[in-house]
LUMGU-832670 format. One record per residue: x, y, z of N, C-alpha, C, CB in turn. Coordinates in pm, whole numbers, plus 50000, padded with zeros to 5 digits. Glycine has a CB too. Layout:
BEGIN
XYZXYZXYZXYZ...
//
This chain:
BEGIN
689638577650092689698574650251690188565550274688658573250324689978555550210691068537550249692268541150169690278517550166692148548050070693688546750001694408557950087693788550349810693918569350157694908579250247695268575550348694518590750285694578563350419694488556450538696158547550500692768546050555695798536150421696708526550339698198534150308695888522350186698368548150281699218556550233700068561650376698408567950144699088565750497699628567450596700258554850684698788574350650699808543850636700348534050741701798531650660699268518450770702128530050512702788527050472704058536750501702308524150374703598547950500704468559850544705148554750679703538574450568704318552050789704608550050891705298540950940703918550550931705508526150851706018517450853707828514750797705038512050800707338524950706708748530750613709798536050688708458543050512709228548350791710108556450923710428545650998709248568251027709648534551008710138527851184710998517551107708588518451320711118512950965712538505150928713738510150899712448498250827713558518850876714918531550840714878531950961714798548150748714158539351089714718539751213715298528151272713888543951290714988514351238715478498951303716668499851261714778483951252716688498951111717908499151083719468507951101717608498350995718958518751135720138531851234719878522551354719508554151269718788520351447718848514751595719928502851574717198508751661719758490151482720778479551497721938486651476720668467451403722008492451405723708497951364724388507351481723718509251206723698511551554723858519051649724218512051780722798526351655723648499251784723518492751897724648483951891722228486351915724868481351771725868473951743727868480051777725398471651586728158491851732728768502551754729068504651866728278511051717727258507851961727868515652126727928501452178726568529152245727418490052176728218480152270729618473052251727418469852288730468475952136731398478352136732358488152225731268479352049731788500352204732398510152278731978508952411732158522852228730818507252459730558506552636731398495652651728838503152709731558485152583732638474152635734208479452659732708461752518734198490152589736028496752629735908511652665737338496452470734838515252779734748523452809734728535552765735138521852856733448534752638733178544852509734148548852457732518556652528735658543252468736388546452363736798539552227737268548552415736248547052142736398539352001737988535651977735818549751866738838545651986740298540551965740878526852046741228552752008740368524052126740998515052184740578502352201741238518952277739288501652066738638488852048739448479951953737218490851996739588467751997740608458451916739968453151782741048445052009741118459151650740628461351496739848444651486742268464951356740138433551527739728423351537738268424751580740558416551609737698430151651736308430151656735698438551633735878427651739736138450651600735748461351457735418454051347737008471151397736908448251318736138440651147734938426351201738018429551010734678421251267733958413151300732288416351272734378411151427732058428651342731188436351382730758442651244731698445251492731528448851167731468454551058731308450250889732358459551081731888437850906731658425850804730638420850828732548415450797730078416750954728398405650987727348414650957727988399451177727718432150963726668440451022725458432450927726908459550999725658434050820724558431150664723478421750752725518419150486724028408750772723598396550820722668398350977725018387350834723528410051050722838414851147721328421851128723698423151198721708427751001720248440550988719248427950940720408458050824719408422550840718848411150779717978404150895720008401650716718738399050965718078393351078717338394451158718428391451129717598410151232716848415751270715938419351266717018419151281715978426051116714598430651081713298422551047714768437750980713978409450980713478399950940712428396451074714598390050893712908394851192712328385151338711108399151356713938381851526711948414051337710628424551354709538422851333710568434051295709528418151180708088414651088707688404651113708078413750947708368388251127707858380151217707158381351342708598374751237707468391651461706798396351559705928403851511707438401851647705538410751399704798421651382704718432351467703768418351368706358433451479706278451251531706008464851424707898455251596705928458551286705568469351201703888472351188706208465951062703148459051272701768460351255700808465451398701358445851202701558468551438700918473151607700168488251585702508475751750699138490451656698738502251662699148510151782697508501651648700878515851750701408521551886700778531251964702548526751870700088539951916699088546451989698828542752081698148547851949698458530252083697928519552194698598508452284697098512452132700068511152246700758504952310700938502252452701468507852275701178489152495700708485352631701998475252677699038477052626701488468652787702238457252813702878446752702701418450652891701698440652630702118435052528703078434552426701528435352494702718451152400703718453352276704948451852333703648467552199705408454252478706698458952543707298444752551706538467652699706158432352534706728417152601707428416252443705238401052665706718420352313707028415552172708398418352135706118421852069708738433252215709808441052183711238432852232709568455552255710848430052373711488423852458712428406252373710158422152584711098400952334711358389952256711718390552110710358382852266711858402452057712188399951908713668403351941711328410351777713798414152053715348419152039715888406052105715858435552131715518398552213716538386752228716698377952111716148377752340715608373852053715478365851935716598372151822713838366551882716538381851817717868391151755719118385251796717938407351812719658387851906720368384351989721158370951956719638384352093720398361352062720588347752011720948341551814719138342352067720098349851774720628342151606721538350451556719408340851470722358366251591723058370351545724388363751641722688383751526724348360351764725478353551839725968340251755724928349151995724748335751726725318322751680725978322551522724108311951690725398331751456725878334051304727318342451344724578344651193727628351151418729018349551430729838342551496729378357051451729568329651558730278318151614730428311851456729338308051748729198307651376729468299751280730518304351143728178296551244730608320451155731748325251071732948329451124731398335151001732768322451243734498326851327734568340351337736068322751236733498346251340733648363451419734068368751553732428369651429734968367251568735268368551729734878383451771737008365551769734018380051893733708396451972733528391952138731828406151903733678404452166733788401252350732658395452403733948414852450732908388952507731528381552551730138389752606731938372052671730878400152629729698413652706728998413952558730578434452776729608412852448729108422452326727528419452321729938418552163727118404352317725438405452284724578408252396724828392052226725288406452519724068412252601723628431052585724568408652774724738437252598725068450052556724068453952458726428450852504724408444452296723458447152243721728444452229723968445652178721768436952315720358433852300720068444652415719818416452324720608450552534719618461052636719718472152532720288466352820720788474652470720898488652372719838485752262722588491452292719628477052198718208474552092716968476452164718058458552026717028468152235715298465752337715478484552387715408448152555716088492552418715798505352514715888512852350717218510752676716558513852286716198522352103714738518752056717388514451944714398502652015713438495651991711988506152075713878479452049711738505552199710828510752283710938521652299710738506452383712278530952286711888544752263710918550852116713288551452266711238540152018710528545951902709228541151884711218543751781708788532251950707388529651981706898533452058707048520651996707338535752154706518542052290706388557952275707438538752446707738564352229707558578352231706548584052107709028584652223705818574051995704898580451934703518583852010704718573251824703278570252089702378575452187702118586252333702178566252212703728586452356703418599752450703958614352387704248597452606704058613952263703858621052163702838623852150704188617852074702178617552121700458619352075699838624452197699548603852028700108620052283699248620252397699428636852449699768607652518700628639252457701248652852414700088663752329702628648852306699828661652231699468669552115697668666052161700268662851933697728654752181695848658452236695718662852375694698643352239696718667352450696318676952612696338687052534697468678652772697108688352444697348706252370696208709552319698488709152233695698698652262694218702452165693108703052242693778691352049692968697852381691918694352488691848706552515692178684552609693228713652565693458727252625692798735052541694878731952640692658738552415692028748252335690738747952288692658749552240690298734952278689208730752237688498720552288689348728752138688928716552389688398707452457687438707552577689248702452481686808699452642685578701152727686268696052863684108691852673686158701852985686468701953118685318687353160686148719553196686358681353236685078668553275685488661653452685298650753120684188665653487684638662453663683628647953652683928678553826684278637153685683798625253724683528626653903684928613353672681918619253906681218617254026681408602354027679678622754031682388594254171682658583154209683918580854140681628574054190684628570654251686458565754256686438551854187687278563254446685308548554138685348528754155685978523954005683258519154173685198515254006685838505553897684838513453758685438484153938683998518953767683318522253613684258538453580681028525053627684408544153708685358559253645686708552353665685248577653754687528544453673688608538953642688738537353483688678526753716687678531553437687598525253304686968535453216686768511753304686578542553278686018555753169687248569053144684388564753258688058565653232689358575153260690298567653150690068574853444690108555953148691008549853085690818550252943691098537953131690038549352871689668552652777689548568052726688788546652782689438574152777689568590452756690848593752752688938599552866691638591952847693368594052833693638586552684694458584652984693178572852643693838568552546692978569452384694208554552597691838577952396691168581752297691198590952204690448582952329691418589052078691918601152014691098603851907693298600351969689718599151934688288610051892687758617651986686978603051846687918619352095687538628252178688258640452264687058621452242688018653152227688538665452272688248665252440687768678452185687988657052568687438656052687689108657352778686368640352701689028663552888689858667953007689478663953129689938681253018689878653153142689428651053310689998661253420689988635853366689378664253449690178674853567689908671653709689668691153557689328662653769688928657153916688138651553893688568664454024688068640854038687458632554044686018635354223688768620354029685168632454236684658634054355684348618154398683388644354348684298616454544683628607254607683548608654768684218595254565682608605254803681788609154949682958601455078679738599354953683528585454979684248579155033685668588755090684388568354941685718592755214686888597055285688428592455234686658592155422688418580655252689738570055240690468571955118689338554055238689318580255037689768582354872690178592254841688878581354775689918603354951690448620554894691868622354937689498635554974692428627054787693628629154849694438621054737693718624055011693628609354706694508596954602694168597854476694218580854632694908591054392695028596754223694088581954167697238598254137693528583454057693218573853959693898576153815691728573553947694658569453796695378569053652695968585753635694058564053509696308594053741696768607253733695838617453768697228609753611694388612653800693658622653831693508618353979692388624753743693038633454085693118634854200691508633754241693928647354230691118624154365690168625554433689988636354499690108617554495689528648854475689638659754584688598662454663689918671554536687678653854705686748652454800685588647654759686538663054860684468648154888682938644554847682208656754766682008641354991680878654654797679508664554729679838673754798677778661054745680538677754869680138692854945681308698454838680478695655163682168693854794683058698754685682788703554530683848689254674681698701754516681288699054364681308715054306679538690254347680148721854376680238734854306681708744854322678958742954365682288739154470683698749454476684708742354330684788746654678684518726954294685728722554173685078728854024685938701554156683808730254032683268734753921683788748453874681918734653940683808755253986684738770053955685838774253953684618777954009686728760153997687968760254049688488757353864688308746854199688138743553834688268740953734687798738953620688548737053748686898749753574686128751153501685618741153413686468759153458685008736553497683988726053433683278725353341683258723453485683008715853235681868716953150680668709453169682228714353033681118696753177679938683753200680818676853336679718669653027679578670353363679858659753522679428646553466678688663953691680248637253500679808621753457679638617753589680958611253366678478612553590678288605453709678508588553724676968608853741679548582653755679648572753748679408558953833680378575053719678498557853891678238551754022677108540654015677818563054124677278531653872676568519853842675708514553933677348510653814676068509854073676128501254150674648508654274677928499454200674758520754275674088527654376672508532854347674978539254405672008535954485670228532354443670238547354360668668530954619669078548054307668318561654192668418576554269666218558454157668028570154456667708580254546669158589254544667238573454701670008581054577671928584354590672168594154450673238565154569671888587054373671928593654226671348607354176671298584954143669588607054266669228623854245669728628254348667678629554236670658624454498671078637654564672208642954507671338636554706672818633954435673848640654376673448653454199674888625554346672838644554122672038654054064671628665454098671228650254044670718667254201670178679654269670978689254298669628677354380672428686554329673718694654333673928700854228674838687954356673938692154113674918695753987673968701853925675668683953895672358700753953672108709653794672048722653857670458706153685672498727054007672418741353970673798747053946671708749554078674398739153897676088743153842676128750253694677148727153822674738745553638674678749653483675648741653379675078765453471676138729253459677258718353373676138709053326678678708653482676588706553195675848692053132676148682653206676228686852990675468671753240675058659353335674768647353234673598662753436675658636753232675868624153205675978613553276676618623653157675308602753302675318591553414675378574953325673618593753523676058569453384676108555753341675068549753394677258548653372674638541753272672988537853319672658527453424672178532053195673718514253440673398502753571674728495153555671808490353550674278489153679675338484553731676248467953580674528478753920675178464653535675268454553428676598456453351674018455553329676498468153285677338477153207678748470653275676998495353232679008476053357679818474053454680438456153475678948479953574679368450053491679388437853525680338428653367677588433853562679738433053248679718427853147680968437253090678308427153083681518444453151682428450653075682268458852972683048443553037681768466552997680878476852857680858487352918679158473652799681578489952990681688504453020682348513052960682048506553122682248520952887682468534452847682178545552808682808535052808682838553752776682158566252710680508567052661682998568552580680958558752554679578554952462678348554452536679648540652391678438543252634677318536952739676768550652820678118524052865677558562352840677038577152934676238582552841678258589752986674978582752906673778585452891673498602952923673048574952984672508609652864672168624452915670758621453021671748636452759671278627653155670658624253260668588626653221671488635053389668218619153255666578619053235665988625553389665898600153204664598631453349664228634753457663998624453541663328641853446663588613853481663148602553555664458598753736663228587753405665558602353670667088603353795666728612153879668738609153740665318621953867665008634153997663978631754037664918649453971663298618754004662128616354079662028614054243661658605554018662978613154290664038613254442663418598654481663678629154596663088588354430662918577454466663278564454354661658578554510663498552954456664188543954368663028535054318665398535754442663118525454144662198523854113661558511454175662298525254000660378512554121659538501054232659958482954182657318503954205660328474354246660598463854224659878455054229661278461754267659338444454185658368433154218659478422254212656988430854105658668408454277659668396054234658658391454082659798380154392659178396654014658458390553851658478376753824659258395853715659388368953896659158353853872658528346853962660268346853856657928350154062656788344754152655668350954099656908347754309655388362354070654148369653992654228361053908654158384853934654868359153781654358356753625654678343853647655088364753482654668334453722654238321153786652908316953696653868323053964652138325953732650608325253699650698325953524649618340253782651508331753455652178333553286652118318753241654098340153271652998314353282654068299553251652828293253181654868287853417652688287553070652068280153016650778286352989652098269453078650768296952991649038302552984649098306352860648428316253087647948309752778647498316952689647208330252723646568311452644647998342152670647708355452732647578364652588649068360852850646648373252626646328387252546646518394652567645528391652518646828403352491647458417452481646608424952417648748418552414645578435452450644798442652337645688459052367642668442352369645968465952239647208475652247648288473352271647188483552316648618462052223649868453552278650848461352192649868434952251650868470052072651698479252058652128490852089651668480152001650978497952185651248509152263652358508052336650288512152342652698517952398653728521252554653718509752612653158532952680652458510152663652468499752820652208487752750651088502652964651208483052608651018470652575652278464752542650118469552477653378471352473654468468052406655048461452520655248479152337655438464952634656478464752741655718453852791656798478352842654538452352838653528436052876653878427352803651868435052851653798424352650654118416652600655758413852637653668419252482656568422552619658088419852636658368412052765658928433652639657818413352932657488407752981657168396153021657278410952975655848392152960655088380452946655888371652840653588383952901656268374052753657288366652657658298359752726657998376152561658838368552821660328363952889659888352152973661168376752997658168352353016658198336653104657178332553069658238335153268657518324652895657118315252845655838312352848657678307552880655018317252799653238312352783653248307052650651888326352790652198296152683652128287152565651728291952464651428277052575651468304852471650998314352344650448323552395650078309152238650958338852299650938352052304650188357352209652078356952302648938362852238648478368152120648098382152153647348360052062648478388452038648738408052068647698413351963650738416552016646868416552002645958427251933646198440051910644958428551989645798446851801646348461151812645848467151677648098461951831645308481051650644218483451570645538492651472642598492251654646378497051512647778503151449648628491351391648758511351572648818489051286649798480851200651348482951229649568484551049651768497151237653008498251229653678493351367653278511751189652528494751479653218493651626652998479151651652498503651755652258471751569652308458151570652898449451509651528455051559653548455151408654128449151302656028449851403653738460451119656028464651466657208463151523657778455551679657458475351519656568450251741656418441551875656458428551821655028443851968656028428251683656348415451627657748406351592655808417051528658118418651559659388415151483660658415451609659668428151344660158421451689661328421751846660988408451894660928435652000659808407351950659468390851991660358381551903657738386151959660038383851769660338367951676661358367951704660228364851515662598377951711664198375551713664118374151822665298385251669663568379951977664128378152066663838365052158664028388752113662668358452123662188348752149661388335452068661688353852215662298331151972662338323451837661318313051884663938316951783661308307152024660428293852027659148300952073660998280152139659218310952137657558318552126656478313752000657788337152093655668311052079654348308751990653788322551950653138300152075653788326151888653318343951875651798347151781654818353751771651178351851839650368353651724650128371251761648808341651719650088376251601649788393851620648458392751508651478407851552647188403651542646368402751509646268419851490645618393751581645618423151394645238436851388643548435451401645828444551240643018443551463641978439951520640958452751635642618427451591639958461051602639478468151639638968464851771638868471551558638728469651893638058460252032636778468152001638848462252227636558476551892635108481651879634238474951828634948491851817635148466051729634228456451639633598439551753635568450751472632328440951802631898434051850632298415551799630708440251842631858417851669632428399751587633818398351588632078396951397634438409751584636438408251537636458399251696637928430951529636278407151781636378400151929635928390751956635988405252022634698388551935634538377151952635158360851920633738379051923635318364651755635948356951713637058353051747635958358451635638058359951794639598364151810639858353151963639848386051841638408354952052638628351852147637818337052155638368362752229636798330152048636898320552065637958310651951635648318552084638558319351854639818306051813640668309351911640758305951645640998314552004642328313352024642248314552214643268326951923641278311952255640768309052398641998315652512640558290152417641808326352497643258332452594642528327152732643688354552593643528327352831642868319852978642908338953056644458301953092644348347653011644338359453051644238370152983645108360653105644158380652994643778392552942644418407552964642608392652977645038411152875645428427552924644698432652849646898434452911644288440152895643378451552785643848468352814641358450452828644518468252707645528483152694644948490852620647008482752630644428483652514643738493252386643058505752428642548485152304643478516752427642678529452466643478541952417642438530452631642118553352414642528565852355642818574852468641468571752261644068579252470644288584052610644878600252646645308573452665645018603752514645468617352470644288625152503645908618752313644338633752610643358644052688642778647752572643978657252782643928664852526643348674052453642248666752328644588682652395643108654052283642488652352155641068647752143643218643752088641138639852276639838633952325638648641552340640018628652444638958655752374638068665752394637388674452299638588672352463638038668252186637608674852080636728664751966638908681552022637068654652039636378639851975635798631552046637228631051918634898634752146634468627752288633608613452234633278640052396633178615552148632458601452044633048594352044632168600851908634538596251972635508587151963636088578152080636408593751915636148588352183636568584252334635988570352389636038595752438634518576152408633468572152388633338551452330633048584552284633358555352211633088541452129634368534752151632748542951957636028538452187637048531152162637088526152323638358539552088637048536652400637278532752557636098525852648637618546352632635168532352607634228524852670633498512552638633488531752688632898518252482632388505152398633328494952383631978508252256634908497052364635678488552340636188481852465636558493652265635858486352577636078476652693634568466752737636598487352834633628472752675632658469352739632728452452646631248481552729632998455352529632758441452416634038431352478633098446752199635178436552486636608433252500636048422652625637868447952539635618429752751635148424552840634098411152849634778434252882633218410652756631948405552763632798390552673630438417052679633428394552601634068382652507634718374352586635088386752398635568381652676636348372652803635958368452863637008375352883634618372352940633718365653005633048350552949632768375453020632538354152799631798344052732632688331352682631098350752613634098334952667634928326152660635598319152756635558329852604635388321252885636238315052966637778319753019636308304152905637908331753027639128339353042638858336353189639288355852980640318336353247640348333553402640728347253479641528321253439641548357453400641518369953464641688379353366642488371453568641058391253353641028402353309641398420053361640018399953281642388420053313643318434753359642898444353313644718436653321642528454453367642308468853275643168476853320640918476753281643778485053227644638496853273643778509953282645878499353169643938512353349643208528753414644168536153428642418529753566643858544853501644368556553485644068569953621643748559653341645178576353673644758585653824643578592053748646138599753904643678599853577642968610553542641068604653599643358613453348640768590253586639278587953651638958594153754638978575753689639738596953862639548600653960638878614153967640558599254011637308616354022637018632453994637228638253823638268641754101637308630253707637368636153625636818647753549637418630353596638048657353474637298668253450637788669253275637708682153566637918657853216638018655953109637218640553020639348657653115637158641952930636208627452862637018619052857635518627152711638278618252816639158605152869639038600053008640618607952859638858606553103639118604353270638038600353271639458615853384636558606853241635518595853256635108588753178634588598353289635778582953075635358573553003636088562353038635398576552875637418564353149638208555253202637568553753321639598558353208636898558853379636158554753551634848550353454635768572153713634178552853358632978544453335633518522053293632108555353161635098527253243635288511253184635338505353314636778506953081636278513653420636388504953567634878501653646637398515253688633948511453627632328505753659632178492653564630928518753609632468491953413632148478453351632988470053441632528476553187633958469153459634748457453512634578451653641635998460453510633938463153716633628458953873632018451553838633568476054006631508456353756629948448453731629928436553680628998455053638630868433953581631098424053531631588411353650632038428253427632458419153680632878406653784631908400853878633978410853877631118405953909629748402653995628908390553930628688416853998629208389353779628208381553702628918373753646627348387853610630248370753636630948360653557631888351553663631888368353436632658343353572633468335253662634898340053688633528321753610635178352753534636078356953520636348368953658636018360453381637918368653626637958378753769638638391953707639088371653920637758398253675637918413353632638708424053720636558418853619639748429653689640408441053758640748450753742641098440253791641068463753807641498475553740642678481053806640418485653735643548486353718645038489353756644748505853727646468480153644645378512553860645048528553794646778532153855643228541153890647318543353757648698549753785648548560453687650098539953763649748568353727649618582753682650338581553556650248594453783650878594253534651608594253407653278584953372651798610053393653058583553284654138573253197655258579753126653378565153077656478582453238657478585053145658068579353015658218585253204658088583152907658898579952844657568572752686660038569752951656418576152760655278567252679654808577852555653738562552796654438570952449653558581652377652848591652395652918578352332653118605652417652028614152426652918624852553650358604652474654128618752631654528619952724655058637152732655388608652737654998641352811655488660152785656648658152814654848674652888657908647652846659198646652877659548644252743659628636652983659208639152639660158640252506659528650452402660328624752425658558655252446658208669652394658768682952445656868671452413659428683152602660188692552669661678687852586660078690852854662338679852551663568674652521663438679752342663698655852567662538677152241662308681752144662668698852114661098677452137661508705052233662008718152246663148727752283661458720552292663728717152353665248719852381665718718852284665988712452466666218706952230666818706952126666318717251984666818693452107665908722852005665048733751876665598745151894663298737151884665998744852050666248760152108665158768052180666608769251993664408763352199663198764952238661778772752191663498768252327661158776452254660708778052372660218766752482659848785452345660358759452570659858755152652658428755952708660528757352706657428750052616655968752952676655468747552824654968746852576655118753852933654228743752996653088750753047654898735653107651878743853086650698746553079650248757653164650088736053099650688753153286650608759153424651738758253524649518753553487652088773953584653008773053685652428762353781653258786753751651278763653826651278752653930650918735653923650378757754016650898734153813650288722253749651318710053783650058724753579650538702453887651808690553925651198675353862652078688754136651708664253838651658654353819652188643253912651998655053723651568634253941652358617153964652978613153846651238603253998654148609053882655138598253764655548588953776656188600553717655498579553665655878565553711657108561253530653838552653744657898551853572658508547253446657748534153409660128544753462657918530853238656908520153203657188509753259656748516953076658418504053309658528493353362657788489553530659928492853351658228502053576657128504353694655828500853658657008518853740655508506453574653578507153580653388494853497652588523553489654358487053437654248469453426653948459753509655258464053399655318467153613655408451753681653758456553789657508447353807653108465253772652128471453904650938460853806651758495553927650938460753651650018455253612650348441053563649478463153531651298435253606651528425853619651198415253729652348427953600651578428653890651188422553993649688423954033652018426354087649318430553965647638428253985646818416653959646968436653909647808409153851646968396553744647298386153833647598392753559648218390453948648648378154031647828380054187650558378054048647248389954225646748393054342645398392154320647178405154394644828393654177643568395754171642398387154210643468398254068641508389854263640548383454345638658386754277640928390854517639578397854177638198402354142637288413454204637518392154154637058426554094636508435054140637458449054175635878428654239638518445254213639038453254294639918464454148640058443054427640308479754211640948488754174642498489654260640008499954184643488482954160644408485354238645448498254183645028472054257646038503854302646418519754307647848519254358645388529754416648898523854289650178524954297651038534254425650398529554168651348535254507651588546554560653098551454536651228545254694652578561654433654128568554316654828577754407653648580454145654728579554545655098591054621654948605654595656218589654636655508617954584654888628654612654538634454446655848638054718653718636954429653688646154285654788654254275652458656254268655108655754108656008661954087655578674354006656888654154038655928691854054655508698453956656418700953837655088708854005655588702453723655888702353553656608712453515654668703253458656718726153604657178736453613658928732053639656328744453721659168726053750660028720053827660778709353717659248713653957659638703453645660868691553573661508702653461659968673453469660688712853413661118716953254662268723753311659968727753143662598731753422663628740653471664808727753471663208749253638664488714553560665558709853557665958702053409665568702253674665348701853321665568690353206666528705453144663738681253091666108717153146666848726853076668348727053143666088741253085668278728753292670098730053328670448712753314670588737953542670018703553296670918692953299671048690053112670198678553409670818694853068670758698052938672128709852862669228704152934672388712053012673818723352983673188740452936674988715452808671698743152971671678756952913671398760553053670558761852782670938774453030670508785053180669008784353125671358805953201668478786753215666718787053223666508801753190665918782853396665798807553095665258817453047666258828352984664468821953146667218821152974668648827252938668598822752800670068821553027669298806952822669708801252667668158793852593671188786152689667218792452728666048784752684665138789952750666048770752701663798797352707663138802752798661698795352823663068816552763661218799052889659718789952949658468796952937659718786453116657768791552879656738799252800655228791952860657048797052609654148798652941652868792452996651658794652876652448800653152651118781852866650038785552783649078781452812650078783452674648798777552942647328782052987646758768752989646448793152883645838757953049645538748753102644728746252977645048749553239644898732952927644278728152776642978726452830644928712852690641818723352722640778717052792640788701252847639748718752705639768702252974639908686753028640698687453114640368675752940642038696753122642888696553201643138700253330643418699653158643358693553463643518697353564644678704153643643208689853599644838712953732646248715553812647048701053845645898723853971645658691653934646358682953941645658668354000647378688654008646088653753984645458644154002645448636254091645518639653934644528629254140644258620154256644048610354214643328622254340644428595754315644398583854262643128575654301645588577454297642628582754398641438574854450640568584354455641538567554584638598579454462638038588154450637698588254625637008587054332636858597854651636638599654804635808587754858635828613754838635188582154789634388575754854634448560554828633238581354832635828557354781636528547054792637258544354897637148546554710637368530454993638218527155103639568522555011637498514555211640198519255122641608517455073642118504555185642638534155085643258494155093643888486355193644838478655111642918477655279645618476055190647198472755126647168459255111648598476655222648178453555035648418442254983649688437755041648388442954844650098429355010651318421655037652498434255028651518407954914652618438854926653668450554858652998461954878654038449654694653848465554992653348481955110653298486554971654728493155261653528491954847653328498454780652258502154656654118497354773651528490754678649998485954607649368489054717649658469254552648358492954651646958493354755645598488854644646638513354834644378485954755643698482154678642218496854740643588462854692641328498154607640348507454671639348498454633640198523554623638228493054743637158487054747636348490354622636578489954866635338478854580634448481054451633058491954541633758461254368632828498554455631998507054466630478505054461632348514154390629268507554510628088501854498627648508754344627108504954636627368498554250626578505654143625058498254138627438504653988624188506654115622708502054089622828500353884621288518054167622808485453898623288477853801621958485053688623368458753846620858483253727619978480953627619878497853553618458473753698620248505153619620328518253574621578522553508620088526353678622848515753533624018515653492623838509653356624918509253584623568500953298623338489753187622548498853065622248475053253620838504153155620298514253061621228530053007618948518253142621748533753133622758544853116623888544152983623598544853256624368531353011625288531652892625088527052767626248526252916623648519852742623088513752611622888533452554621168500052640622398537852654622028553452595623048561752535621528562652706624238561552610625388565252574625958553552443626268566052716625638546852422626448539052313625428543452183626578519552347624458544852205623438554652061623898563252069621848559052053624068572252144624428586952140625298590852066624778591952245626748582952097628168580452049628378577651878628688566952133627268564651867627218561551724626478570451675626768549051685625508578551701625078587151647625628600751627624208587051688626748602151651627528612751631627308623951701627528615551517626138624051817625578633651897626668646151909625198626952038626198657351876626938670451895628048668952097625188686251888627008669652161628138668952282627108660252375628768686752362627968649852424627048638352470627918639252663627358618652338628028656852693628918651852800628058648852910630028661552842626578653252891625468653952979625188639353021624228661052910625528628552941624888618252975626158612453010623938611652877627448612052939628438611953087628628617653228629388615253062628178624853236628008631753374626998620953460627238648853353625588621253376624608608653484625428595153533623128600753380626148588853441626878580853461627708581953572627368579553369628648592253515629738595253689629468609753732631898594753668628828610453815628768623553865629998632353899628078622553973631008623553959632118633753974632678640653849633268627354039631988634753755633008643853639632688655753619633068639253497633278666053623633128682753602633488686053459634198692153705632798692453427633098693853244632978710253222631588684053123633618713453142633488726153110632388731852939635188729553108631068739052985630028740452913630758752252785628658745553019630718746752660631008762052560631188774152639629648766552456631628782952603631378797652706631278798552812630438804752699631358790752909631578790553009632428788653056631138787253044632868797253219634258789753304633998778553371634928798253419634698767253397634388758253509635438766253636634838739653464634888760553765635498768353875636738758153883634488770754026637448773153918638678769053958638718758754076639388780753989640108752654067639968740154141641188746354229640128723654052640848739154361641418744254493642848738154478640538738854639
//
């Protein structure tokens, strides 16, 4: 491959060299002819003898100058103002040196000859170099017409300008930009690099048909997600594939190009802007502190570690049972934060002795407890493991924290803990009860943070849908009416961190995540945004609710009160009164049952969590309202 490329380059340079020899010869003769009104017979024989006898010297001087100024090394497919300047300088130097040579060798020529020679040489040299770019662009346009992709760009700003520039000069992409959409009426009818701004969002569907659009690029990195969502909502009905530019920082850093465009993700359709918190002030209490994160290699845990590491804790202790996840976050943090005092430990929160030794050795001041089994159907099949890991692991970690002077302990909980219908949700509700009870008896401030489904996390429905679409379908949805609350990983982590700052002890923090989203709508939108037709290209199949799954999730239990915090999107559920003596007796009984691998411990769980409803084998659970 390298040999063939070098051969092609050598061939092009030889062709250019031959052309330049002809160009110098033509410029020399034509300079005299123009001086004599294009009449060769009228030229003074003395002048003809001068230029012909000196022509070999002129050729050598000119070609050497062209070589020195790298006129045979530039990529003329991308020729621009810099290359034009080099051509002018090279031809000017050739004019001056040839003029000096003619004078030194007493070769008389008309006074206007050098200037006319210079103009002709510039014109011919420019034509040879820039005609290659012109012909190449024509070839690319024809290629795009035959096998290219028609593109509409939404947004007539700097980002669009930079993307258009790259596409127009690109040799590796068969993309044809047909039109631009922008809501700014002042831009309508104007052009960006020859591409017309045809109107606002009301023109999108009409333009898709008129220009036979295949893909839509949304190049508005500085607008809010709610505005992006409005445009996507219009575009998804066009059956075009939609891609967006990730964010404003790409524009600031000069990184805006075609490779930065990404396929639209479902989070772009959530209809709200990401929750933003003042992490600098919130994480002030992290700086200089010893912080421990359990489950630190998981989706939420690893993001917690990244955010915490960025705010200079005195020490970050990452605990995880899964060595691959622990290794990945360890290497990432070492590379990004070489000054961070990082400790990565393989340990199970179920091991009382191990957890106590970790807390005694490293004396963490703040603990984020993210370690848990979270997959609902898997926990339905292995309920004892859910209890041992989630409930007992939380209990042992909380006691280790309390007995070793931890100041704050933040439990990661879930909306599935509210009126649970599955083992996972019920186990997390018991975890909340544990930390609320511990808060009454120890100096440690124990709090819980409850949120919904996390987009992009391990086990999330969105990656599953994407894999199914890539495989050609079908996309599987459990029930046509199932709904869920969704948030992004950064939002979830922001909430957890803010809870740590607000914690007074005993609270359950709840995020206002807006309206719930139908999973069926997510599936349909993701199919459309991938450029396919629902039920034609990609089918949707309903598989039925899985064990322990319900149609909707709630964020607060009926008996919990609700009060606001300084952040209007974060609320606090008041602690629920618990008969502690009975609770701990039930907890010990549950521990023994799980350790003894009792066949079904759901009855014991329901004694602790009266709102837990479960399906007995062979019986149907009541339909949900």
